[in-house]
Each structure stands twice: as structure tokens, then as C-alpha cells.
N, C-alpha and C positions, 0 to 999 in steps of 0.2 A: 553596227552598234545600235542598240535599242534606244529609242527616244525617251523611254521611261527613266533612264538614268538622269536626264536633265530635270525631269519632273521630281524625281526623288531628292535631288540636290536642292531644288527650290523649296520643297516641303520641309526639309530639315533646316534650311536657313530660316524659314518662317517659324519653325519651332523655337529656334534660338531667339528670334525677335520677340516672340511671346514670352519666353522665360526672362529676357532682359526687361521687358515691360512689367512683368510680374515683380522683378526685383525693384524696379522704380516705384511701383505701387507700395510695396512693403517699406521701402525707404521713406516714402511720404508718411505712411501710417506710424512708423516707429519714431519719426522725427517731426511730427506734425506741428509741434509748438514752434519750431524754427520757421516754418512756412505759414503760420496761422494768419499773418497779416495779408497774405496774398489773396487776391480775388480768385474765384473759381475759374474764370476765363484764363487767367495767368497760369494757373496750375495745369489746365488742359493744354495750353500752349507749350508748357514745359515738357509734357509727354510727347508732343508733336516734334518739338525741336530735338528732344532726346533721341528720336529715331535716327537722326543723322549721325550721332556719336555711337549709337548702338551698332548701326550698320558698318561704321568704320572699323570698330574693334572686331566685329564678327567676321568681316571679310579679311582683315589683316591677319587674324589668328588662324583662320580656316582656309587661307588661299591654297596651301599645299593640298589639303583634303579635297577642295573643290576641283583642282586640276587633276588629281589622281582619280577622282570620281567620274570625270567625263573624258578621261584619256581614252582615245579610240583604239585600244588594244584589247584583243580577245582575252588576255590573261586577267584583265580587270573585271571580267564577267564571272570569274571563278568564285566559288564559295570561300576559299581561303583569302582571296583579295578583298572580298566584301567584309569578311570578319576583321581583317586588319584595318580596313577603313573605319569600321565601327569603333574599334579600339582607339584609333587615332582621334576620332571625333570626341570620344569621352575624355581621353588624356588631355586634349587641348582645351575643351570647354568647361569641364567640371571645375578645375582650379580657378578659372576666370569668374565663373558664377559664384564660387565660394568667396572670392575677393569682394564681389558685390554684396553678398550677404553679411560678411564680416563688418562692412561699413554701416550696417544698420545700427550697430552700437558704437563702433569706434568713432564715427562722425560726431557723436555727442561730446567727445572729449576735445576734438580739434576744430569742429565746425567747418570742415572742408573735406572734400573727397581725398582719400588717402593717395599720396603720391610716392614717387620713388624714394623720397627722403626717409620713408619708414624703414628702409634697409638699415639705417643707422641704429635702430633700436630692436632689430629682429632678435638679437640675443636675449634681450629682456623678455620679449614676447614668447620666445621659445622656452625659456625657463619656467614660464607661467602657463604653458599651453594646456596642461591637464586641469589646472585650476580654472582657467578661462573657459575651457570646454564644459566644465561642470557648472559654472556660474551662468554661462550663456548657452545652456543645453539646447535651446531651440534653434540655434544657428546650425550645429551639426545635423539636427533633425531635419531642418529645411533642405540642406544640401543632399541628404539621403533621399528626401522626397523628390528633389529635382533629378537626381540620378535615375530613380525609378521611372519618372516621366520620360526622360530621354531614352532609356532602354526600351520602354514599351512603345513609344511613338516612332522611334527610329525605324522599327520594323514594319510599320504600317504599309500594307501593299497598295500599289496603284490599282485603280479600277480596271484598267485595260493594259494589254501588253505593249501598246504603243507601236508606232511605225519604226521601221528600220531606217537609220540614217546612213547614207553612203559614207565610207571612210574619208574620202576626199573632202566632203562637206564638213564632216566632224573635225578634221584637222584645221579647216578654215575657221570654224566656230571657236576653237580653243583659244587662239590669240585674242579674239574679240571678247571672250569671257574674261580673260586676264586683264585686258585694257579697261573694261567696265569695272572690274574689281578694284583696280588701282584708282580709278576715278572716285569710286565710293570710299575707298580708304582715305584719300586726301580731302574728302568732304565736298567735292564739287569742282567746278571749272575755274574757281577763283585763282588769282595769281599765285598766292602762297597757300600751302597746305593748312588745313584747319588745325587750330590749337585749343587747349582747354579754355583760354580766356574768351573764345568765341561763344561759349555757353552763357556768359554773363551779359546778356543783352536786354533783360527784362527788369522791371521794377516790381518788388524789391530785388536788389542785386543778388541776395542770397539764393534766389531761385536757380541760379547757375549750377548750384550743387545738385539740384533735382534733375536738371537737364543732363548733366554729366553722368557717366557710369564709372565705377572705380577702376576696372581694368584699363579703360581708355586713358584715364588720368594718370594711372601708375606708369604705363609704358610711354606716354607722351612726355612725362617729366624725367624720363631717363636721360633725355637730351638737355637737361637743365643743370649741368654741373657748374657752368660758369654763367654769371649774369651779364646782361648786355651793358655796354658802355653808353652813357648819355652824353649828348653834346648840346645841351640847352645853352651853355655859356662857353665862351672861347677859351678860358683859362681857369686853372685851379684858383688863381688869385681872385678872379671875379666871383667864383663860388664862395670862397671864404669871406669875402667882404659882405656878402648877403647874410650868411648864417652866423657870423661871429657876433658876440654880444658883449656889452661892457661887463667887466667882472668887478663886482663889489664884494669885498671881503667881509664876512661876518666877524664881529668881535670875538677873538679867540679866548673866551672866558673859560673854556674847558680844555685847554691845551693838555695833551697826553691823556685825555679821557679814554677809557676802554670803549670799544664799539662792538655791539652785538646786533647782528642782522638776522631776523627770523623770517623765513619764507614759509607761509602756511599753505599747505596743499589745497588748492581749489576753493579758497575762501572768496567767493563772489561777493561783491558789494551788496548784492541783494540779500545775503544771508544775515547781515547786521541788523540790529534793531533800530539804530539811529536812522531817522529819515524814512523808515519803512513801516508798513502796518504790522509786520511780525518779524521777529529776529531769533536767531539761534546761537548768538555769540554774546551772552551777557558780560563775560569778563572783558572781551575785546572792546565792547561798548564802553565799559567803565574806564578802560585804559585810554580810549579815544577822548573821553571827557577830561581825564586827568592830564593827558599829554596834548600834543598838537596833531589834530586830525585833518588830513588832506582829503576832503570829500570828493574832489574831482580828479581822482588818480586813475591812471590807466596802465594796464599791462602792455608791453610792446609786442606781445605774441600770444598765441593760444595754447602753447605747449610748455611743459616743465623744462624741456631741453632748451627752450628759447629764453626762459626767464633768467637763468643763471648768468649767461653772458651780459644780458641787459642790466642786471642789478650789480654785478661785481666788476664789469668792465665797460659799461655804458655803450654796449653794442646792441642796437635794436634788431628785431627780426624783420627785415624788409625784403626778404627773398623766400622762395619756397623751401629751400634746403636749410636745416638748422646749422648755425655756425659751428657748433661743437663737433658735428660728425661730417661736415662738408669739406670741399676741396680747399677752403680758406683757413682751416683750423691751424695750419702751420704759419699763417701770416704773423707779422710783428704784432705783439700784444703787450699792453701795459695796463694791468688790472689794478684794482684797489689794493689787493694784498701786496703786490710788488711795491707800490708807492709807500705803503705803511711799513713794510719790512725795512725799507731804506731809511725810515724815520724811527727805527728802534722798536717797532711793534712785533709781537709774536702773533702769527696768523694761522688760523685753522678752519677747515670746512667740515661740517658734520652732516651725514645723511644716513638714516637708519636702514636704508635698502642695501641690496647686494652690491659689493664693490664692483665697479664697472658699469653699473646701471646708468644708461643715457650718457656715458662718457664723463660723468661728473668728476670722477677721480682724476682723470687725465687733464681735464680742463682746469681743475683747481690747482694742480701743480704748474700748469702752463701759465696760469694767471698770477702765480707768485705766492701761493699759500705755502706756509712751512710744512703743513701736514694735512692729511685727509683721514677722516674717521668714518668708516662704513660698517656694514654688518660684520665683517671679519674682525674688527677691533672690539666689538661689543662683547663684554664678558659673560653675559647670561643669555645667549642666543636661544637655547632650548626653552627657557622659562618664558621669555617675553616676545618670542616670535609670533607674528600675527597669522601665520599659516599661509601667507600669500606673498607679500612684498618685503617685509622687514620687521623692525621692532615697533611695537605699539608706542604711540606718542608720549604717554605719561612716563613710563620708565626711561624712554630715550631722552626726554627733556631733563629728567633728573640726572641721568648719566652725563649729559651735556653740561649741566650746572656743576657737577663734581669735577669734571675735567677743567672747566674754566678756573676753578679755584686753585688748580695746580699749575696754571700757566704763569710764565714770566709776564710782568706788567710793564707798560700797557699792552693790551692785546686787542685784536680784532678777530671775531669769530662769526662764522655764518652757519646757520642750521636750516635744513629743509625737512619739514615734517612729512608724514606719509599716511597717517591713519584715515584721512578724509579722501583717500584715493579709492577708486573702485577696487575691491568689492565692499568698501566702506565698513571695514571690520571694527567692532566694538568689543572690548574684553567681556568675558562672560559675567563678571561681577557688576558690569554697568548696563547690562541689558534691561531695557525698560526705564532707565533713569532719565534719559534725555528725550526731548520731544521728537516724535517720529516725523512731524511736519507733513508736508505735501510731496516731498521728493525723497527718494531713497537715501540721498547723501545727507539729509538734514540731521539724522541721529548722530552720524560720525562727526559732523561739524560741531555738535554740542559736546561730544567727547573730546575732540581736539581743543576746543575752547577751555574745557575743564582742565586738560593737561597743561595748557598755557597758564592758567590761573595758579596751578600748583608749582609750576616752574618759577613764577615770580614770587610766590610765597617762600620758596626755598632760597631763591637768589637774594631776597631782602635780608637774609641772615648772614650773608657773606661780606667780607671786608671790601670787596671790589665793587659792590652794588652801587654805592653812592657816587662812584666816579665813573659811571657807565651810561652811555647813551644807547637806547634800544630803538631799533628801526624795525617795525613789523609791517609786512605786506603779504601778498599772496602771489603765487606763480601765475595764475590765470583764473578765469571763471570756469564754472561748471554748469550743468543743466539748470535752467532758470524757470521759475513758475509764474512770474508776473509779466504782463504785456509791456510794462514800462521798461523792463530790462531786455526783452527779447528782440534785440536789434543790434546792428553793428557798432553801436555806441555802448549800450548797456552791457553787451557781451564782453567788453574789455575793461569794465570798471571793477577795480579791486581796492581793498582798503590800503591806506598808508597811515600809520601812526608813528610819530616820533616822540619818545618818552624818556625823560630824565628824572630820576627820583627827587632831585632837589632843585629843579629848575623848570619853570613853565616857558617853553621856547616860543618866541614870537615869530610868526611868518604869515604871509598873505595866503591864506588857505582858500581864497575864492578863485585863485588861478588854477588852471589845469596843470597836472603834473604827470610824470610817467616814470617807469622803472629806470630809465637811463639817467634820471636826475639823482638817484640815490648815491652813486659814487661821488659826484662833485659835492653833494650836500654833506656827506660824512666827512670829507676832507676839509670842507669849509668850516665845519663845526669845531674841529680841533686846530684850525689855523695852519694846515699843511698845504703847501702849493703843489699842484700836479705838474711835473715837468713835461708830461706827455698828454695834454688834454685833447679830448675829442670834441667835436662841435655838436654832438647829439643831445647832451644833457646840460642842465644848468643847476646851480645851487639853489635850493628852495629858500635860502636865506638872503639871496643877493638883491631882492627887490625888483628884479626884471620881470617882464611878462612871461607867463608860462605857456606851454604848448605840449601837445602829445601827437605822435605820429606812429601809425602802425599800418600793416599790410594785411588786407582781408579781401578774399574773393577777387584777386587780381586787380584790386583798386587800393588806393592809399587814402586813409582817413587822417586828416590834419585838423586837430581840434585846438581852438583858441577860446578865450573867455566868452566872447560874444557870438562867434560864428564857428562853423566848421566846414571844411572843404572835402568833398570826395573827388579824387583825382585819378584818372585812368592812364596816365603817362602823356596824354595829349590835351584832354579837356577836363575842366573842373566844374563842379556843381556846388554852389554855396547854399548853406542852410543856417537858420538860427541855431544857436547853441542848444536850445531846449527842444528843438524839433528832431528828436532822436530817430523817429520813424521816417524822416525825410518826406513829409507830406507836402511841403511847398518850397520849391526852389526859389531863392532870392535872385531877382534879375535887375533890381534897381540900385545895386551897390557895386558897380563894375570896378571901382577903385579898390574895394576890399578884396573882391575876387582876384583881381590882377596881382595884388600884393601877396595874397596867400599862395597863388600859383607860382609866383616868383620864388617864394621861400621853399615850397615843396620841391620844385625843380632843382633848386640848389642843394637841398638835402639829398635828393636821389642821385644827383651827379657826384656829390661828395662820397656818398655811401658806395655806389656801384663801381665807379672808376677807382676809388681808393682801395676797394677790395681787389680789383683786378690788377692794379699797379702795386699793391701792397705799400701804399704811401700815405695812409691815414695820418701818421705821426710826423710826416715830413712835408 
């Protein structure tokens, strides 16, 4: 056997390392704003740490190719065998490199490397594949360039023929190569194999996403179907004592009021004019001034698929896999719609996207809604379709208003808008009307805000309007342009406005709030008791202290009025509430840190163990 075969394998592995490093460089360039606060030395370390993860996925995906390439059999020297090995090399590595390149843009939506949970929305992605390929045309172009590079450099000849290695020695080297490969795949000699959270070792924490590569994260999270049980406390009763809160009922001055919950796609808090140098939501701003504006409101997740369970069932997104598409979707569930149906309400959920998108339709029915209205139910699909995802916001909100007028009263209806979703479509008649701003999304935010204005204008003429409480929030944030918001606190801040046409609702808006608070708040407002309450949310009218808890980059952020805690399942780091960039850890308030850690541990044990045991409600 010729020794050049070993050299050829080494060169081709080196080629893959260079291509993965190229992907990481592009990832940094495309998402530089996310990592802008990091120092140059930290960025350089991210590339160095990233080699460990690159080598792991390269060797795990190419182990068969490596073994066949150095297999000491004469047949492997033939031209046919070499051709098959080249094809195998391409078949294995091109899809993985494409996954890396796809995350150049998809990361902007989720702010984390794509994991196996994306399988739950592959149907949505597949139906939009041509549109996405056209919009992000440079991604297919880059993968074609990578293929050309691989094909060209794969065939680079070695400078010499190399020494012949005896068959016996070659057979002895083979298990050694396999053993070294396995060591590289597991990430080293440490007791447990490397996992994605090992990438998050730097400050700022978000650099872990630069360290990781997407194929590694995707295949590593295949083994994340069930979350771990926690044993911080001895019993469920100990946990519940810590996180239970006194319940103070809001005076039910609006018993049997209609409830309308509007989820605005990607309306980051940064996009509002209130409290910011520039805004793109003049109507939402006016509604915030006329109603009750919760300025310290947080989404419980970074994806649309995570917002719906948080808002309509008080289920936060404290795990990698979305609740809607995960293994726990068949767990016992008691959502807002179910509680209201049992109290005489008609309930309906509206989304102008394709039926089945992100499992909204199935979840809506599981959560107790009487009916679901999607693209299939919309009467003028051809006329009002945006060409990508569904119906433009303005006509769909008018359709929503019309449907409400035909409902039995009282009713509760939720609607999820979509025009401010990539590719941020604006109807032709509105081109150039709304400010372009500094980000691609800003124009579509202006259009969605305009559509919301016209919805309220029409709704104000209806007989149900004066007896309706409107709760307006956003599913998650989107790309941000100001340093103030480009951190793990600002990236989860979304608007929350509660508006009633004939009543200024009083509440302590200085307290932090979160999506899981919306369900208990709505029930509290109409004086309906929840027979199956969860401990994640609180009524914003009950006068108790507020909090927000969410999961980001394998850490948990726990936000209170004065401080917030970053917790990694073992240790916590305490910061001032205004220190969003985590510039100075507080070390002289051990009692505060201990209390926050105690509460976070209780929430995590309640969440994880309750999901695994399916006993949240018992």
C-alpha cells in the first residue's frame, strides 16, 4: 500500500477544516452586529475553540470515508474505487457545508445555531424553498463555489509517489486511526463527550454560536428529545412552596368582556418610538399611550413557534425543542381557550399563513380553541396573497374584524400577523410610503403598524368594540440596529400593550413581565378563576413582583426589577437590571444572588420534571 494514501487523506481533511473556517468567517461577517461587543482577542479565540467542534463533525461524518481510503486492499487502489470515494466525500460533506451556509441568515431569526428541532418546521421551509433560494441567492451560489473548490482540490496530486507500507503495518495502523478519530469526535480525553454547551465558555456568552458549527449542533441535538430531570430540591412540594405566589384578584369590572390577543410578527421593542431615538410604529406608540404599556416586557423564546404556547397556555420555552413539535406535545394541557370555553366564551385563532404552518392549527385545537382560521379559510387568497407566506396584514386584519362581528359573544380571539416576516413584503401600492429605516425589516414594520391602525379604525365601528380588551404583543424580536438592544436582554424585549376603549387600566408597569403572564392577566381581568394554573406566569394586575425567565445560549436569564441573574444550571452571575451587556458582575449581594438562584432552580425543576412526569397540573 502506498503511503501517499495517508497524505491524501490528511490533505482532504485539511481542506474541510479550511472550508469550515471559511464558513465561520462568513458567519461572523453576516452576523457581525451580534458579536460586535466582543473584543478581537475573544473573536480569535472563538475560531481556535471552533476547531475542536469542526474536527469532531468532520471526523464523525467522514469516518467511513477515512477507513475506506486507507483500507490496505489492492482494490482500493483502482480508479473505480477512487471515483466512488470522491463521490462519497462530496455526498457527505456538501450537505453539511450547506447547513453551515444556511445559518448565515437563519441565525438572524433564532440567534442560535440551528438544531435538530428545525425538523418540526421543515415542511414550512420546503414549501418556501424556491422563494428562499431566490431571496437568499448568494447561499446557493456559495455552496456551488464550495463544490467547485472541493472538486478541484480533491484531485491535487502529491509531490512524490511515497514509500510503500507493508500490509501488516497498514493493518496495524488502521485501528489506531479509528481510535484517534473517535477521540477527536468525542472532543478529547474528558470523562464525558463534548456537547454544544461546551462552546459557551467566553464572555460575551453569545460567542458560543461563533465557536459552534451548524452540522455539529444539529446532530448533537438529535439526542435531545427528552430534557434532564433536576434534583435541586427533595420534593415537588418544596419546589411549589418557592415559586407559588399570593393571588390577588383584580376587581372584575369587565366580567364577560371580549378578549382579543394580537401577536405582531417580529415587533422588537427597539422598533417603537417610545423611549428610542427613532421608531417605526406610530400607531402602536399611540395605543401604548392611550392604554397600559408594559415597557419591561420579555418574550419567553426567540421563535414564533415558541410564542404561541407561552401566550395562550403560559408554557415558556426553557428547552431546545419547541413544545408544539416536540415529544411533550401530547402532555396534559389546559390553555386559555379551554378555560374560557368552559365559561361560555367562543374562541378562535387566526393566522394568515398556510394551514399547518409551525403546527399552529394542531396546537390551537389542543389548547381548546373552537376553531382555527388559516390560509385555507381566507376567501380571497389569489388577490391578497403576499407571494411567500400568506395574506398581507391589512386585508387579513380586516377579515379578522369581520369574522369577530359574526361570533357569539363573549368571545376570545387570537391573531398572529405575518407581513413583517422575511422577506418583509409590502403591497405594491405602499412601496415608498413607509420609512426604509436602517434595517430591511423596518419598512414592513411600518406597513404592519398601518394595518393595525386600520383594524382598530374598523373595529371601533362595531358593537362589540366597547366591551373588548385588546392585548397586543410580539412573538419575538428580529434583527436589531442599536447597541443598547444587541445583547441577551434587549434581544428578548418586545412590546406589551393592554387597551380597553372605555377604561384606563391601572397596573405597575415598572415591573418586568413576560409572555406567560398574558393568560393569567386575561383571566384576572374578566374575573375568571383558572382551575388548572401553572406557576410560570402571574396576573399583571395582582400587585405582586414581576419576573421574566427565558433560555438563551444554554443559559437561563432570570430578570427581576432591580437585578437579573444568568444561570448555567450550576452557578449564577448577578448583574444590575440596567447592565444589559453584563459589564460588571455584582459580588457584594450574596443574599440576592442566593434568592434568585433558589427561585430559578425551583422553576427549572418544576418545568423539566413536570414535563417528564406530565404532572404540571397535579
